[in-house]
C-alpha positions as CSV (number, residue, x, y, z in Angstrom):
1,P,-8.3,-3.7,27.1
2,H,-9.0,-3.4,23.4
3,E,-10.9,-6.3,21.9
4,P,-9.5,-8.0,18.9
5,P,-10.4,-6.4,15.5
6,R,-13.2,-7.9,13.5
7,R,-11.1,-8.1,10.4
8,Q,-7.6,-9.3,10.9
9,R,-6.0,-11.5,8.4
10,Q,-2.8,-13.3,9.1
11,M,-1.1,-15.5,6.7
12,C,2.2,-17.3,7.1
13,I,3.0,-18.4,3.6
14,R,6.5,-19.7,3.9
15,A,8.8,-19.2,6.9
16,R,12.5,-19.5,6.2
17,R,15.3,-18.1,8.3
18,T,17.7,-16.4,6.0
19,T,20.3,-13.6,6.4
20,E,18.0,-10.6,6.8
21,R,14.3,-9.9,7.4
22,R,13.0,-6.6,6.1
23,Q,9.5,-5.5,6.8
24,G,7.3,-3.6,4.4
25,A,4.4,-1.6,5.8
26,R,1.6,0.4,4.1
27,P,0.0,2.5,6.9
28,A,-3.5,3.9,6.9
29,P,-5.7,5.0,9.9
30,D,-8.0,2.0,9.6
31,L,-5.4,-0.7,8.9
32,V,-1.7,-1.4,8.5
33,E,-0.6,-4.0,6.0
34,R,2.6,-5.6,7.0
35,S,4.8,-8.3,5.6
36,F,8.2,-9.7,6.0
37,A,10.4,-10.7,3.1
38,A,13.7,-12.3,3.8
39,D,16.6,-11.9,1.5
40,G,19.5,-14.2,1.6
41,P,20.2,-16.9,-0.9
42,D,16.5,-16.7,-1.9
43,L,13.9,-14.1,-1.6
44,A,11.0,-15.5,0.4
45,M,7.9,-14.2,2.2
46,A,8.1,-15.2,5.8
47,Y,4.9,-13.5,6.9
48,S,2.1,-11.3,5.7
49,G,-1.0,-9.9,7.4
50,V,-3.1,-6.9,8.2
51,I,-3.6,-5.0,11.5
52,S,-7.1,-3.6,11.4
53,P,-8.7,-1.6,14.3
54,R,-12.4,-1.1,14.6
55,K,-13.4,1.9,12.4
56,K,-16.0,3.1,15.0
57,D,-13.2,3.7,17.6
58,P,-11.9,7.3,17.9
59,L,-8.8,8.1,15.8
60,S,-6.5,8.1,18.9
61,E,-7.6,4.6,19.8
62,R,-7.2,3.3,16.3
63,L,-3.6,4.8,16.1
64,R,-2.8,3.3,19.5
65,F,-4.1,-0.1,18.3
66,L,-1.9,0.1,15.2
67,F,1.2,1.1,17.3
68,D,0.6,-1.8,19.8
69,G,0.1,-4.3,16.9
70,L,3.2,-3.2,15.0
71,T,5.3,-3.2,18.2
72,R,4.2,-6.8,18.9
73,V,5.0,-7.9,15.3
74,F,8.4,-6.2,15.4
75,H,9.3,-8.1,18.6
76,E,7.9,-11.4,17.3
77,W,9.5,-11.4,13.8
78,E,12.6,-9.3,14.5
79,P,13.1,-7.5,11.2
80,S,16.4,-5.9,10.6
81,E,14.8,-2.8,8.9
82,V,11.4,-1.4,8.0
83,A,10.2,0.1,4.7
84,I,7.1,2.2,4.6
85,E,5.1,3.3,1.6
86,S,4.8,7.1,1.5
87,P,1.3,8.4,1.5
88,F,-0.5,9.3,-1.7
89,A,-3.9,10.8,-1.5
90,G,-4.2,13.0,-4.6
91,Q,-6.5,15.9,-3.9
92,N,-8.0,14.5,-0.7
93,I,-6.3,16.5,2.1
94,K,-8.3,14.7,4.9
95,A,-7.1,11.2,3.6
96,A,-3.5,12.5,3.3
97,M,-3.5,13.7,6.9
98,A,-5.0,10.4,8.2
99,I,-2.4,8.4,6.2
100,G,0.4,10.6,7.4
101,Q,-0.7,10.1,11.1
102,A,-0.7,6.3,10.6
103,Q,2.7,6.5,8.9
104,G,4.0,8.5,11.8
105,V,2.8,5.8,14.2
106,A,4.5,3.1,12.2
107,M,7.8,5.1,12.2
108,V,7.7,5.7,15.9
109,A,6.9,2.0,16.6
110,A,9.9,1.0,14.4
111,A,12.2,3.7,16.1
112,Q,11.1,2.5,19.6
113,C,12.3,-1.0,18.5
114,G,15.6,0.3,17.2
115,L,14.8,-0.3,13.6
116,T,15.9,1.8,10.6
117,V,13.0,3.1,8.5
118,S,13.1,3.7,4.7
119,S,10.3,5.3,2.7
120,Y,9.3,4.7,-0.9
121,T,6.6,6.3,-3.0
122,P,3.8,4.2,-4.5
123,R,5.4,4.8,-8.0
124,Q,8.8,3.5,-6.7
125,V,7.2,0.4,-5.2
126,K,5.3,-0.4,-8.4
127,K,8.4,0.2,-10.6
128,A,10.5,-2.1,-8.4
129,V,8.0,-4.9,-8.6
130,T,6.5,-4.6,-12.1
131,D,9.1,-2.4,-13.9
132,Y,6.3,0.1,-14.5
133,G,5.4,2.9,-12.0
134,G,1.8,3.1,-13.2
135,S,0.9,-0.6,-12.6
136,S,-2.5,-1.6,-11.3
137,K,-3.0,-3.3,-7.9
138,E,-3.7,-6.5,-9.7
139,Q,-0.5,-6.4,-11.7
140,V,1.5,-5.7,-8.5
141,Q,-0.2,-8.6,-6.7
142,R,0.5,-11.0,-9.6
143,M,4.2,-10.0,-9.8
144,V,4.6,-10.4,-6.1
145,G,3.6,-14.0,-6.5
146,V,6.0,-14.5,-9.5
147,I,8.9,-12.8,-7.7
148,L,8.4,-15.0,-4.6
149,G,8.0,-18.1,-6.8
150,L,4.5,-18.8,-5.4
151,S,1.9,-20.7,-7.3
152,E,-0.1,-19.1,-10.0
153,D,-3.2,-19.2,-7.8
154,F,-1.4,-16.9,-5.2
155,Q,-4.3,-14.9,-3.8
156,Q,-3.1,-12.6,-1.1
157,P,-5.5,-9.8,-0.4
158,S,-4.3,-6.9,-2.5
159,D,-3.6,-4.8,0.7
160,A,-1.3,-7.4,2.1
161,A,0.4,-7.9,-1.3
162,D,1.1,-4.1,-1.3
163,A,3.0,-4.4,1.9
164,V,5.0,-7.3,0.4
165,A,5.7,-5.1,-2.6
166,V,7.1,-2.4,-0.3
167,A,9.5,-5.0,1.3
168,I,10.6,-6.2,-2.1
169,C,11.2,-2.7,-3.3
170,H,13.4,-2.0,-0.2
171,I,15.3,-5.2,-0.6
172,N,16.0,-4.3,-4.3
173,A,17.1,-0.8,-3.3
174,V,19.5,-2.2,-0.6
175,Q,21.0,-4.7,-3.0
176,V,21.6,-2.0,-5.6
177,K,23.2,0.2,-3.0
178,E,25.5,-2.6,-1.8
179,T,26.4,-3.4,-5.4
180,E,27.4,0.2,-6.1
181,I,29.4,0.4,-2.9
182,G,31.1,-3.0,-3.3
């Protein structure tokens, strides 16, 4: 059995059952940020947290840990869809490969649970949340709090706020698509 991670933050900010729950995830080999935003009459964050395996474990064990953690979260929170941030690693090929492996694990976990997966670039996520694709992490974090109507002292860890931003981006994209169709 795999012992619990040393660093695992879990925050349940506001739970509200509404029409749909969509999960945002930002995978990396050493952690997966995940959050659930619900859209219905009001946009609300139902859950946010980080799955973080031990860095000293072999890559295969860290990826299995991420898979098991995501699968548990999918079963517990029952999202209707999953949105994942596409990897961006600039010139660092090793980082890009590791992020791609974690993204693949997140996609397989979602597929195993029968969930549709959508993917967004970091620039798309930032633009959806702040209206500017080149925004800083701090700007994204601040706007996530504003969009969700949370207090000014909203202090989610920036990695968890990134996953919330992915969920918000996806909800916006789905609403735009439904408006165009309807």
